[in-house]
C-alpha positions as CSV (number, residue, x, y, z in Angstrom):
1,X,91.1,287.8,8.1
2,X,92.6,290.3,5.6
3,X,94.5,287.6,3.8
4,X,91.3,285.5,3.5
5,X,89.4,288.4,2.0
6,X,92.1,289.0,-0.5
7,X,92.0,285.4,-1.7
8,X,88.2,285.4,-2.2
9,X,87.8,288.8,-3.9
10,X,87.1,288.3,-7.6
11,X,89.7,289.6,-10.0
12,X,87.2,291.8,-11.7
13,X,86.4,293.6,-8.5
14,X,90.1,294.0,-7.7
15,X,90.6,295.5,-11.2
16,X,87.8,297.9,-10.6
17,X,89.3,298.9,-7.3
18,X,92.7,299.8,-8.7
19,X,94.7,301.9,-7.9
20,X,93.2,301.9,-4.4
21,X,93.3,298.2,-3.8
22,X,96.7,298.1,-2.2
23,X,95.7,301.1,0.1
24,X,93.0,299.0,1.5
25,X,94.9,295.7,1.6
26,X,98.6,296.6,2.2
27,X,101.0,293.7,2.5
28,X,104.8,293.2,2.4
29,X,106.2,292.6,-1.1
30,X,106.3,289.0,-2.6
31,X,109.1,287.7,-4.6
32,X,109.1,284.9,-7.2
33,X,112.7,283.9,-7.1
34,X,114.3,281.7,-9.8
35,X,117.9,280.9,-8.6
36,X,118.3,278.5,-11.6
37,X,116.7,278.4,-15.0
38,X,118.0,275.0,-15.7
39,X,115.5,272.1,-15.9
40,X,116.0,268.3,-16.3
41,X,112.6,268.0,-18.2
42,X,111.7,269.4,-21.5
43,X,107.9,269.3,-21.5
44,X,106.2,270.0,-24.8
45,X,103.8,272.5,-23.2
46,X,106.4,274.4,-21.1
47,X,105.9,278.1,-21.3
48,X,109.7,278.5,-21.0
49,X,110.5,276.4,-24.0
50,X,112.2,279.3,-25.6
51,X,114.8,279.2,-22.8
52,X,116.1,275.8,-23.6
53,X,119.8,275.9,-24.1
54,X,120.0,279.5,-23.0
55,X,119.9,279.1,-19.2
56,X,123.1,280.0,-17.4
57,X,125.3,277.1,-16.6
58,X,125.6,276.0,-12.9
59,X,129.1,277.6,-12.7
60,X,127.6,281.0,-13.7
61,X,124.7,280.9,-11.1
62,X,124.9,283.1,-8.0
63,X,125.7,281.5,-4.6
64,X,123.4,281.3,-1.6
65,X,125.4,284.1,0.1
66,X,125.0,286.5,-2.8
67,X,121.2,285.8,-2.9
68,X,120.8,286.3,0.8
69,X,122.6,289.6,0.8
70,X,120.6,290.9,-2.2
71,X,117.3,289.9,-0.8
72,X,118.1,291.4,2.5
73,X,118.4,294.9,0.8
74,X,114.7,294.7,-0.3
75,X,113.4,294.5,3.2
76,X,111.1,291.9,4.6
77,X,109.6,289.9,1.8
78,X,107.7,286.8,1.2
79,X,109.5,284.4,-1.1
80,X,108.3,281.7,-3.5
81,X,111.1,279.7,-5.2
82,X,110.6,278.4,-8.6
83,X,112.6,278.0,-11.9
84,X,113.5,276.1,-14.1
85,X,113.8,273.3,-11.6
86,X,115.0,274.9,-8.4
87,X,116.4,271.7,-7.0
88,X,119.0,271.9,-9.7
89,X,120.4,275.0,-7.9
90,X,123.3,273.5,-6.1
91,X,122.7,275.6,-3.0
92,X,119.0,275.3,-2.6
93,X,118.8,273.8,0.9
94,X,121.4,276.2,2.2
95,X,119.5,279.2,0.6
96,X,116.2,278.0,2.1
97,X,117.6,277.3,5.5
98,X,119.5,280.6,5.9
99,X,117.1,283.0,4.2
100,X,115.6,285.3,6.8
101,X,112.4,286.0,5.0
102,X,109.0,284.3,5.0
103,X,109.3,281.5,2.4
104,X,105.9,280.7,0.9
105,X,107.2,277.5,-0.7
106,X,109.0,275.8,-3.5
107,X,107.7,274.8,-6.9
108,X,109.4,271.5,-8.1
109,X,108.9,268.5,-10.3
110,X,109.8,266.3,-7.4
111,X,112.5,264.5,-9.4
112,X,115.5,265.5,-7.2
113,X,117.0,262.8,-4.9
114,X,115.1,262.6,-1.7
115,X,118.2,263.8,0.2
116,X,117.8,267.3,-1.2
117,X,114.3,267.6,0.1
118,X,115.4,266.1,3.5
119,X,118.2,268.7,3.7
120,X,115.6,271.5,3.8
121,X,115.0,272.2,7.5
122,X,112.2,274.7,7.3
123,X,108.6,273.6,7.3
124,X,107.0,275.0,4.2
125,X,104.8,274.5,1.2
126,X,106.0,272.2,-1.6
127,X,104.1,272.4,-4.9
128,X,105.0,269.3,-6.9
129,X,104.3,269.4,-10.6
130,X,103.2,266.2,-12.3
131,X,104.6,265.9,-15.8
132,X,103.3,262.8,-17.4
133,X,105.7,263.1,-20.3
134,X,108.6,262.4,-18.0
135,X,107.5,260.4,-15.1
136,X,105.4,257.2,-14.9
137,X,102.4,257.3,-12.5
138,X,103.8,254.7,-10.1
139,X,107.1,256.4,-9.8
140,X,105.5,259.8,-9.2
141,X,103.2,258.5,-6.6
142,X,106.0,256.7,-4.8
143,X,108.1,259.9,-4.8
144,X,105.1,261.8,-3.4
145,X,104.8,259.3,-0.6
146,X,108.5,259.4,0.2
147,X,108.5,263.2,0.4
148,X,105.4,263.2,2.5
149,X,107.0,260.8,5.0
150,X,109.6,263.5,5.8
151,X,106.8,265.1,7.7
152,X,108.2,268.6,6.9
153,X,106.1,269.9,4.0
154,X,102.6,270.8,3.2
155,X,102.2,269.3,-0.3
156,X,100.1,270.3,-3.2
157,X,100.2,268.8,-6.7
158,X,99.7,270.7,-10.0
159,X,99.2,269.6,-13.5
160,X,99.1,271.6,-16.8
161,X,95.8,271.3,-18.6
162,X,97.4,270.5,-21.9
163,X,95.3,268.7,-24.5
164,X,97.2,265.5,-23.8
165,X,96.5,265.8,-20.1
166,X,92.9,266.8,-20.2
167,X,91.4,263.3,-20.4
168,X,93.5,262.1,-17.4
169,X,92.7,265.0,-15.0
170,X,89.5,263.5,-13.5
171,X,91.4,260.3,-12.6
172,X,94.4,262.1,-11.3
173,X,92.2,264.4,-9.2
174,X,90.6,261.3,-7.7
175,X,93.9,259.8,-6.9
176,X,95.2,263.0,-5.2
177,X,92.0,263.3,-3.2
178,X,92.6,259.7,-1.9
179,X,96.0,260.8,-0.8
180,X,94.7,263.9,0.8
181,X,96.6,266.2,-1.6
182,X,95.0,269.1,-3.4
183,X,95.3,269.1,-7.2
184,X,95.7,272.4,-8.9
185,X,95.0,272.5,-12.6
186,X,97.1,275.1,-14.4
187,X,95.7,276.5,-17.7
188,X,98.0,276.0,-20.7
189,X,99.0,279.4,-22.0
190,X,99.8,279.5,-25.8
191,X,102.5,282.1,-26.3
192,X,100.7,283.4,-29.5
193,X,97.1,282.6,-28.8
194,X,96.7,283.0,-25.1
195,X,94.3,280.6,-23.4
196,X,93.4,278.6,-26.5
197,X,90.7,276.2,-25.4
198,X,87.5,275.0,-27.2
199,X,84.1,275.6,-25.5
200,X,84.0,271.9,-24.6
201,X,87.5,272.0,-23.1
202,X,86.6,275.0,-21.0
203,X,83.6,273.1,-19.6
204,X,85.9,270.4,-18.6
205,X,88.4,272.5,-16.7
206,X,86.2,275.3,-15.5
207,X,85.3,273.5,-12.3
208,X,88.9,273.9,-11.1
209,X,89.0,277.3,-9.3
210,X,92.6,278.0,-10.0
211,X,92.2,277.5,-13.8
212,X,89.0,279.5,-14.0
213,X,90.6,282.3,-11.9
214,X,93.6,282.6,-14.2
215,X,91.5,282.8,-17.3
216,X,89.3,285.3,-15.7
217,X,92.2,287.3,-14.5
218,X,93.7,287.3,-18.0
219,X,90.6,289.0,-19.3
220,X,90.3,291.4,-16.4
221,X,94.0,292.5,-16.7
222,X,93.3,293.8,-20.1
223,X,90.7,296.2,-18.6
224,X,93.1,297.5,-15.8
225,X,94.9,300.8,-16.0
226,X,97.5,300.2,-13.3
227,X,99.1,297.4,-11.4
228,X,101.0,297.1,-8.2
229,X,103.5,294.5,-9.6
230,X,106.9,296.0,-9.4
231,X,106.1,297.5,-6.1
232,X,104.1,294.8,-4.4
233,X,105.5,291.8,-6.3
234,X,108.5,291.1,-8.5
235,X,110.1,288.2,-10.3
236,X,113.9,287.8,-10.0
237,X,115.6,285.7,-12.6
238,X,118.8,283.7,-12.1
239,X,121.0,286.5,-13.3
240,X,119.5,288.9,-10.8
241,X,117.4,290.8,-13.3
242,X,114.2,292.0,-11.8
243,X,110.9,292.0,-13.6
244,X,107.5,293.4,-12.5
245,X,105.8,290.0,-12.8
246,X,105.9,286.7,-14.6
247,X,104.1,288.0,-17.6
248,X,106.4,291.0,-17.8
249,X,109.4,288.6,-17.8
250,X,108.0,286.6,-20.7
251,X,107.2,289.7,-22.8
252,X,110.7,291.1,-22.1
253,X,112.7,288.0,-23.1
254,X,110.6,285.7,-25.2
255,X,111.6,286.3,-28.9
256,X,108.1,285.4,-30.0
257,X,106.6,288.2,-27.9
258,X,109.4,290.8,-27.3
259,X,108.6,294.2,-28.9
260,X,111.2,296.5,-27.3
261,X,108.8,298.2,-25.0
262,X,109.3,296.1,-22.0
263,X,112.5,296.0,-19.9
264,X,113.8,294.8,-16.6
265,X,113.5,297.1,-13.7
266,X,117.1,296.6,-12.8
267,X,119.3,294.1,-11.2
268,X,118.8,293.0,-7.5
269,X,122.6,292.6,-7.1
270,X,123.2,296.4,-7.8
271,X,123.6,298.1,-4.5
272,X,121.2,301.0,-5.6
273,X,118.4,298.8,-6.7
274,X,115.0,299.6,-5.2
275,X,111.4,298.4,-5.8
276,X,109.0,300.8,-7.4
277,X,107.2,303.3,-5.2
278,X,104.0,303.4,-7.1
279,X,101.6,301.4,-9.1
280,X,102.2,301.7,-12.9
281,X,100.2,301.2,-16.1
282,X,100.4,297.7,-17.6
283,X,99.3,296.4,-21.1
284,X,100.5,292.9,-20.7
285,X,97.9,290.0,-20.4
286,X,98.1,288.7,-16.8
287,X,99.5,285.1,-16.4
288,X,99.4,284.8,-12.6
289,X,97.5,286.3,-9.7
290,X,100.4,288.3,-8.4
291,X,98.3,291.4,-7.4
292,X,97.4,289.7,-4.1
293,X,99.9,288.2,-1.6
294,X,100.8,284.6,-2.4
295,X,99.2,283.4,0.9
296,X,99.8,279.8,2.0
297,X,98.9,278.6,5.4
298,X,101.9,277.9,7.5
299,X,102.6,274.3,8.4
300,X,102.0,273.6,12.0
301,X,105.0,272.4,13.9
């Protein structure tokens, strides 16, 4: 019941309730874990384009054992695994199968060999990103079907609302509905201009709740005086550096945005690393709804 309430409370109301929101709706910390920043795609609209060629090589990535020990020191967490493309992390199935935390799911482009997905023993949520620049429709739909036939995952599909994709979204949404998959439309965030859509484009994408929520949240965050990210939610990059949230990570490292004021909280592999104990002021435009638990219904066995 509490989780449902948190998902439907408008971001504006949550901003108004800060800093008392987490006292009313406490929950365990959630972690966005990026064990690898490597990716086999190079999408023109990728918000991580500035990382191309800079991601640590496979030989420099941490092992599943190292990740498990580090995350265990944080206490019980909910974990969402992303990247980069997480299936490029050599030990992904082992990490997922052995990690003694609630795993919300994995965000993937679905391009990995089917054997990698089949090696994941846990029943969890798989969010598959549809990148039309790199995969033909027939191949993408065939891979969706093959992964679905593993009968192990609750599958959702997302697509970035780039200008090149906008015209195709209604047809893609109809296809996904026919396959009983939910399509999430992600707003394209311009690193200099923010959510840079024309009024006509906004009308086209505003019917998608996830897109509208993200754009609304971006406006609301600018009004907020404090945020529980860093205490209630963190992003952990492949080198172990911990950032308060996804937006904080971008502003720390992106050469287009970095201004010297934002820094990592520390490194999760340091024995003395701890999450923050209190909410803290934040002046960064919000890119994700991390101030609520990333609640995804469990897959029934």
